[in-house]
N, CA, C and O atoms as a Maestro MAE file, in Angstrom:
{
 s_m_m2io_version
 :::
 2.0.0
}

f_m_ct {
 s_m_title
 :::
 protein
 m_atom[188] {
  # First column is atom index #
  i_m_mmod_type
  r_m_x_coord
  r_m_y_coord
  r_m_z_coord
  i_m_residue_number
  s_m_chain_name
  s_m_pdb_residue_name
  s_m_pdb_atom_name
  i_m_atomic_number
  :::
  1 25 -4.199 -30.351 24.889 1 A "MET " " N  " 7
  2 3 -4.902 -29.219 24.318 1 A "MET " " CA " 6
  3 2 -3.952 -28.449 23.394 1 A "MET " " C  " 6
  4 15 -2.800 -28.204 23.752 1 A "MET " " O  " 8
  5 25 -4.421 -28.080 22.244 2 A "LYS " " N  " 7
  6 3 -3.602 -27.373 21.263 2 A "LYS " " CA " 6
  7 2 -3.565 -25.874 21.576 2 A "LYS " " C  " 6
  8 15 -4.579 -25.286 21.952 2 A "LYS " " O  " 8
  9 25 -2.395 -25.268 21.418 3 A "ALA " " N  " 7
  10 3 -2.239 -23.829 21.664 3 A "ALA " " CA " 6
  11 2 -3.056 -23.033 20.652 3 A "ALA " " C  " 6
  12 15 -3.216 -23.451 19.505 3 A "ALA " " O  " 8
  13 25 -3.570 -21.885 21.084 4 A "ALA " " N  " 7
  14 3 -4.428 -21.061 20.235 4 A "ALA " " CA " 6
  15 2 -3.648 -20.220 19.237 4 A "ALA " " C  " 6
  16 15 -4.247 -19.626 18.340 4 A "ALA " " O  " 8
  17 25 -2.321 -20.152 19.369 5 A "GLY " " N  " 7
  18 3 -1.533 -19.354 18.439 5 A "GLY " " CA " 6
  19 2 -1.563 -17.870 18.756 5 A "GLY " " C  " 6
  20 15 -1.325 -17.040 17.879 5 A "GLY " " O  " 8
  21 25 -1.852 -17.534 19.991 6 A "VAL " " N  " 7
  22 3 -1.890 -16.140 20.415 6 A "VAL " " CA " 6
  23 2 -0.577 -15.813 21.099 6 A "VAL " " C  " 6
  24 15 -0.049 -16.628 21.855 6 A "VAL " " O  " 8
  25 25 -0.041 -14.614 20.839 7 A "TRP " " N  " 7
  26 3 1.178 -14.191 21.506 7 A "TRP " " CA " 6
  27 2 1.045 -12.747 21.939 7 A "TRP " " C  " 6
  28 15 0.209 -12.002 21.428 7 A "TRP " " O  " 8
  29 25 1.884 -12.363 22.890 8 A "VAL " " N  " 7
  30 3 1.852 -11.019 23.445 8 A "VAL " " CA " 6
  31 2 3.182 -10.353 23.137 8 A "VAL " " C  " 6
  32 15 4.238 -10.975 23.254 8 A "VAL " " O  " 8
  33 25 3.130 -9.092 22.744 9 A "LEU " " N  " 7
  34 3 4.341 -8.342 22.422 9 A "LEU " " CA " 6
  35 2 4.403 -7.102 23.298 9 A "LEU " " C  " 6
  36 15 3.415 -6.380 23.429 9 A "LEU " " O  " 8
  37 25 5.540 -6.858 23.886 10 A "GLU " " N  " 7
  38 3 5.749 -5.653 24.690 10 A "GLU " " CA " 6
  39 2 5.552 -4.434 23.791 10 A "GLU " " C  " 6
  40 15 6.176 -4.353 22.732 10 A "GLU " " O  " 8
  41 25 4.704 -3.489 24.182 11 A "PRO " " N  " 7
  42 3 4.437 -2.314 23.331 11 A "PRO " " CA " 6
  43 2 5.700 -1.576 22.895 11 A "PRO " " C  " 6
  44 15 5.766 -1.074 21.773 11 A "PRO " " O  " 8
  45 25 6.698 -1.505 23.768 12 A "LYS " " N  " 7
  46 3 7.946 -0.807 23.420 12 A "LYS " " CA " 6
  47 2 8.721 -1.543 22.328 12 A "LYS " " C  " 6
  48 15 9.551 -0.937 21.652 12 A "LYS " " O  " 8
  49 25 8.467 -2.826 22.146 13 A "ALA " " N  " 7
  50 3 9.185 -3.623 21.150 13 A "ALA " " CA " 6
  51 2 8.468 -3.650 19.804 13 A "ALA " " C  " 6
  52 15 9.005 -4.192 18.838 13 A "ALA " " O  " 8
  53 25 7.269 -3.080 19.719 14 A "LEU " " N  " 7
  54 3 6.464 -3.180 18.504 14 A "LEU " " CA " 6
  55 2 7.158 -2.582 17.289 14 A "LEU " " C  " 6
  56 15 7.161 -3.206 16.228 14 A "LEU " " O  " 8
  57 25 7.746 -1.396 17.406 15 A "ASP " " N  " 7
  58 3 8.362 -0.760 16.239 15 A "ASP " " CA " 6
  59 2 9.510 -1.586 15.676 15 A "ASP " " C  " 6
  60 15 9.647 -1.694 14.457 15 A "ASP " " O  " 8
  61 25 10.334 -2.166 16.533 16 A "LYS " " N  " 7
  62 3 11.441 -3.008 16.053 16 A "LYS " " CA " 6
  63 2 10.913 -4.303 15.438 16 A "LYS " " C  " 6
  64 15 11.464 -4.791 14.451 16 A "LYS " " O  " 8
  65 25 9.872 -4.847 16.004 17 A "PHE " " N  " 7
  66 3 9.266 -6.060 15.447 17 A "PHE " " CA " 6
  67 2 8.765 -5.786 14.039 17 A "PHE " " C  " 6
  68 15 9.009 -6.569 13.121 17 A "PHE " " O  " 8
  69 25 8.064 -4.669 13.872 18 A "ILE " " N  " 7
  70 3 7.518 -4.312 12.553 18 A "ILE " " CA " 6
  71 2 8.632 -4.054 11.550 18 A "ILE " " C  " 6
  72 15 8.518 -4.445 10.388 18 A "ILE " " O  " 8
  73 25 9.703 -3.405 11.978 19 A "GLU " " N  " 7
  74 3 10.835 -3.137 11.078 19 A "GLU " " CA " 6
  75 2 11.431 -4.421 10.516 19 A "GLU " " C  " 6
  76 15 11.867 -4.449 9.365 19 A "GLU " " O  " 8
  77 25 11.454 -5.485 11.317 20 A "ARG " " N  " 7
  78 3 12.054 -6.754 10.871 20 A "ARG " " CA " 6
  79 2 11.107 -7.607 10.040 20 A "ARG " " C  " 6
  80 15 11.549 -8.536 9.364 20 A "ARG " " O  " 8
  81 25 9.851 -7.316 10.077 21 A "GLU " " N  " 7
  82 3 8.876 -8.096 9.318 21 A "GLU " " CA " 6
  83 2 8.950 -7.753 7.828 21 A "GLU " " C  " 6
  84 15 9.124 -6.588 7.468 21 A "GLU " " O  " 8
  85 25 8.822 -8.744 6.978 22 A "PRO " " N  " 7
  86 3 8.792 -8.452 5.541 22 A "PRO " " CA " 6
  87 2 7.506 -7.703 5.181 22 A "PRO " " C  " 6
  88 15 6.460 -7.901 5.800 22 A "PRO " " O  " 8
  89 25 7.606 -6.842 4.169 23 A "GLU " " N  " 7
  90 3 6.425 -6.101 3.727 23 A "GLU " " CA " 6
  91 2 5.483 -7.056 3.014 23 A "GLU " " C  " 6
  92 15 5.887 -7.774 2.099 23 A "GLU " " O  " 8
  93 25 4.239 -7.059 3.434 24 A "ARG " " N  " 7
  94 3 3.266 -7.967 2.840 24 A "ARG " " CA " 6
  95 2 2.206 -7.229 2.038 24 A "ARG " " C  " 6
  96 15 1.607 -7.788 1.119 24 A "ARG " " O  " 8
  97 25 1.979 -5.966 2.394 25 A "TYR " " N  " 7
  98 3 0.969 -5.161 1.716 25 A "TYR " " CA " 6
  99 2 1.586 -3.834 1.309 25 A "TYR " " C  " 6
  100 15 2.468 -3.313 1.992 25 A "TYR " " O  " 8
  101 25 1.121 -3.296 0.205 26 A "SER " " N  " 7
  102 3 1.612 -1.985 -0.208 26 A "SER " " CA " 6
  103 2 1.019 -0.918 0.715 26 A "SER " " C  " 6
  104 15 0.039 -1.174 1.415 26 A "SER " " O  " 8
  105 25 1.602 0.251 0.714 27 A "ARG " " N  " 7
  106 3 1.077 1.349 1.538 27 A "ARG " " CA " 6
  107 2 -0.361 1.682 1.139 27 A "ARG " " C  " 6
  108 15 -1.193 1.994 1.990 27 A "ARG " " O  " 8
  109 25 -0.639 1.613 -0.149 28 A "GLU " " N  " 7
  110 3 -1.996 1.897 -0.623 28 A "GLU " " CA " 6
  111 2 -2.993 0.876 -0.083 28 A "GLU " " C  " 6
  112 15 -4.106 1.227 0.308 28 A "GLU " " O  " 8
  113 25 -2.579 -0.390 -0.065 29 A "ASP " " N  " 7
  114 3 -3.439 -1.442 0.486 29 A "ASP " " CA " 6
  115 2 -3.711 -1.197 1.973 29 A "ASP " " C  " 6
  116 15 -4.841 -1.338 2.441 29 A "ASP " " O  " 8
  117 25 -2.662 -0.830 2.703 30 A "VAL " " N  " 7
  118 3 -2.815 -0.582 4.140 30 A "VAL " " CA " 6
  119 2 -3.748 0.604 4.376 30 A "VAL " " C  " 6
  120 15 -4.601 0.557 5.262 30 A "VAL " " O  " 8
  121 25 -3.590 1.665 3.588 31 A "LYS " " N  " 7
  122 3 -4.473 2.834 3.731 31 A "LYS " " CA " 6
  123 2 -5.923 2.450 3.459 31 A "LYS " " C  " 6
  124 15 -6.826 2.892 4.170 31 A "LYS " " O  " 8
  125 25 -6.149 1.639 2.445 32 A "ALA " " N  " 7
  126 3 -7.504 1.210 2.114 32 A "ALA " " CA " 6
  127 2 -8.094 0.346 3.228 32 A "ALA " " C  " 6
  128 15 -9.259 0.508 3.594 32 A "ALA " " O  " 8
  129 25 -7.297 -0.564 3.761 33 A "MET " " N  " 7
  130 3 -7.776 -1.421 4.853 33 A "MET " " CA " 6
  131 2 -8.043 -0.601 6.110 33 A "MET " " C  " 6
  132 15 -9.037 -0.835 6.797 33 A "MET " " O  " 8
  133 25 -7.171 0.355 6.421 34 A "ALA " " N  " 7
  134 3 -7.354 1.198 7.603 34 A "ALA " " CA " 6
  135 2 -8.620 2.032 7.471 34 A "ALA " " C  " 6
  136 15 -9.360 2.206 8.440 34 A "ALA " " O  " 8
  137 25 -8.863 2.539 6.288 35 A "SER " " N  " 7
  138 3 -10.062 3.340 6.053 35 A "SER " " CA " 6
  139 2 -11.322 2.489 6.222 35 A "SER " " C  " 6
  140 15 -12.290 2.922 6.846 35 A "SER " " O  " 8
  141 25 -11.301 1.297 5.671 36 A "ALA " " N  " 7
  142 3 -12.456 0.406 5.781 36 A "ALA " " CA " 6
  143 2 -12.691 0.011 7.238 36 A "ALA " " C  " 6
  144 15 -13.833 -0.017 7.697 36 A "ALA " " O  " 8
  145 25 -11.621 -0.294 7.963 37 A "LEU " " N  " 7
  146 3 -11.755 -0.662 9.371 37 A "LEU " " CA " 6
  147 2 -12.268 0.515 10.196 37 A "LEU " " C  " 6
  148 15 -13.113 0.342 11.074 37 A "LEU " " O  " 8
  149 25 -11.761 1.694 9.917 38 A "SER " " N  " 7
  150 3 -12.212 2.892 10.623 38 A "SER " " CA " 6
  151 2 -13.702 3.139 10.393 38 A "SER " " C  " 6
  152 15 -14.437 3.446 11.332 38 A "SER " " O  " 8
  153 25 -14.138 3.005 9.157 39 A "SER " " N  " 7
  154 3 -15.560 3.182 8.841 39 A "SER " " CA " 6
  155 2 -16.412 2.147 9.557 39 A "SER " " C  " 6
  156 15 -17.484 2.467 10.070 39 A "SER " " O  " 8
  157 25 -15.942 0.915 9.593 40 A "TYR " " N  " 7
  158 3 -16.673 -0.153 10.268 40 A "TYR " " CA " 6
  159 2 -16.808 0.147 11.764 40 A "TYR " " C  " 6
  160 15 -17.893 0.022 12.332 40 A "TYR " " O  " 8
  161 25 -15.703 0.540 12.391 41 A "VAL " " N  " 7
  162 3 -15.733 0.823 13.822 41 A "VAL " " CA " 6
  163 2 -16.667 1.992 14.111 41 A "VAL " " C  " 6
  164 15 -17.440 1.945 15.068 41 A "VAL " " O  " 8
  165 25 -16.602 3.042 13.292 42 A "ARG " " N  " 7
  166 3 -17.484 4.193 13.496 42 A "ARG " " CA " 6
  167 2 -18.954 3.792 13.351 42 A "ARG " " C  " 6
  168 15 -19.810 4.284 14.086 42 A "ARG " " O  " 8
  169 25 -19.242 2.901 12.405 43 A "SER " " N  " 7
  170 3 -20.633 2.485 12.203 43 A "SER " " CA " 6
  171 2 -21.140 1.675 13.394 43 A "SER " " C  " 6
  172 15 -22.314 1.776 13.751 43 A "SER " " O  " 8
  173 25 -20.288 0.889 14.003 44 A "LYS " " N  " 7
  174 3 -20.673 0.084 15.155 44 A "LYS " " CA " 6
  175 2 -20.796 0.952 16.411 44 A "LYS " " C  " 6
  176 15 -21.596 0.652 17.297 44 A "LYS " " O  " 8
  177 25 -20.011 2.016 16.488 45 A "ALA " " N  " 7
  178 3 -20.048 2.895 17.659 45 A "ALA " " CA " 6
  179 2 -21.336 3.709 17.698 45 A "ALA " " C  " 6
  180 15 -21.753 4.159 18.765 45 A "ALA " " O  " 8
  181 25 -21.969 3.901 16.541 46 A "ASN " " N  " 7
  182 3 -23.178 4.699 16.459 46 A "ASN " " CA " 6
  183 2 -24.444 3.893 16.740 46 A "ASN " " C  " 6
  184 15 -25.546 4.435 16.650 46 A "ASN " " O  " 8
  185 25 -24.313 2.628 17.072 47 A "LEU " " N  " 7
  186 3 -25.489 1.783 17.336 47 A "LEU " " CA " 6
  187 2 -26.126 2.100 18.667 47 A "LEU " " C  " 6
  188 15 -27.123 1.480 19.038 47 A "LEU " " O  " 8
  :::
 }
 m_bond[187] {
  # First column is bond index #
  i_m_from
  i_m_to
  i_m_order
  :::
  1 1 2 1
  2 2 3 1
  3 3 4 2
  4 3 5 1
  5 5 6 1
  6 6 7 1
  7 7 8 2
  8 7 9 1
  9 9 10 1
  10 10 11 1
  11 11 12 2
  12 11 13 1
  13 13 14 1
  14 14 15 1
  15 15 16 2
  16 15 17 1
  17 17 18 1
  18 18 19 1
  19 19 20 2
  20 19 21 1
  21 21 22 1
  22 22 23 1
  23 23 24 2
  24 23 25 1
  25 25 26 1
  26 26 27 1
  27 27 28 2
  28 27 29 1
  29 29 30 1
  30 30 31 1
  31 31 32 2
  32 31 33 1
  33 33 34 1
  34 34 35 1
  35 35 36 2
  36 35 37 1
  37 37 38 1
  38 38 39 1
  39 39 40 2
  40 39 41 1
  41 41 42 1
  42 42 43 1
  43 43 44 2
  44 43 45 1
  45 45 46 1
  46 46 47 1
  47 47 48 2
  48 47 49 1
  49 49 50 1
  50 50 51 1
  51 51 52 2
  52 51 53 1
  53 53 54 1
  54 54 55 1
  55 55 56 2
  56 55 57 1
  57 57 58 1
  58 58 59 1
  59 59 60 2
  60 59 61 1
  61 61 62 1
  62 62 63 1
  63 63 64 2
  64 63 65 1
  65 65 66 1
  66 66 67 1
  67 67 68 2
  68 67 69 1
  69 69 70 1
  70 70 71 1
  71 71 72 2
  72 71 73 1
  73 73 74 1
  74 74 75 1
  75 75 76 2
  76 75 77 1
  77 77 78 1
  78 78 79 1
  79 79 80 2
  80 79 81 1
  81 81 82 1
  82 82 83 1
  83 83 84 2
  84 83 85 1
  85 85 86 1
  86 86 87 1
  87 87 88 2
  88 87 89 1
  89 89 90 1
  90 90 91 1
  91 91 92 2
  92 91 93 1
  93 93 94 1
  94 94 95 1
  95 95 96 2
  96 95 97 1
  97 97 98 1
  98 98 99 1
  99 99 100 2
  100 99 101 1
  101 101 102 1
  102 102 103 1
  103 103 104 2
  104 103 105 1
  105 105 106 1
  106 106 107 1
  107 107 108 2
  108 107 109 1
  109 109 110 1
  110 110 111 1
  111 111 112 2
  112 111 113 1
  113 113 114 1
  114 114 115 1
  115 115 116 2
  116 115 117 1
  117 117 118 1
  118 118 119 1
  119 119 120 2
  120 119 121 1
  121 121 122 1
  122 122 123 1
  123 123 124 2
  124 123 125 1
  125 125 126 1
  126 126 127 1
  127 127 128 2
  128 127 129 1
  129 129 130 1
  130 130 131 1
  131 131 132 2
  132 131 133 1
  133 133 134 1
  134 134 135 1
  135 135 136 2
  136 135 137 1
  137 137 138 1
  138 138 139 1
  139 139 140 2
  140 139 141 1
  141 141 142 1
  142 142 143 1
  143 143 144 2
  144 143 145 1
  145 145 146 1
  146 146 147 1
  147 147 148 2
  148 147 149 1
  149 149 150 1
  150 150 151 1
  151 151 152 2
  152 151 153 1
  153 153 154 1
  154 154 155 1
  155 155 156 2
  156 155 157 1
  157 157 158 1
  158 158 159 1
  159 159 160 2
  160 159 161 1
  161 161 162 1
  162 162 163 1
  163 163 164 2
  164 163 165 1
  165 165 166 1
  166 166 167 1
  167 167 168 2
  168 167 169 1
  169 169 170 1
  170 170 171 1
  171 171 172 2
  172 171 173 1
  173 173 174 1
  174 174 175 1
  175 175 176 2
  176 175 177 1
  177 177 178 1
  178 178 179 1
  179 179 180 2
  180 179 181 1
  181 181 182 1
  182 182 183 1
  183 183 184 2
  184 183 185 1
  185 185 186 1
  186 186 187 1
  187 187 188 2
  :::
 }
}
């Protein structure tokens, strides 16, 4: 059986993990994606 590619990260290690990751999106892109995701979640919560 092939692995699903899922991994678990200790919450306390998240900030250091993110610091070592290369930047893939600009801050503006992240803000736009966060806003869109937030709107989506709010729309689903109102169902």
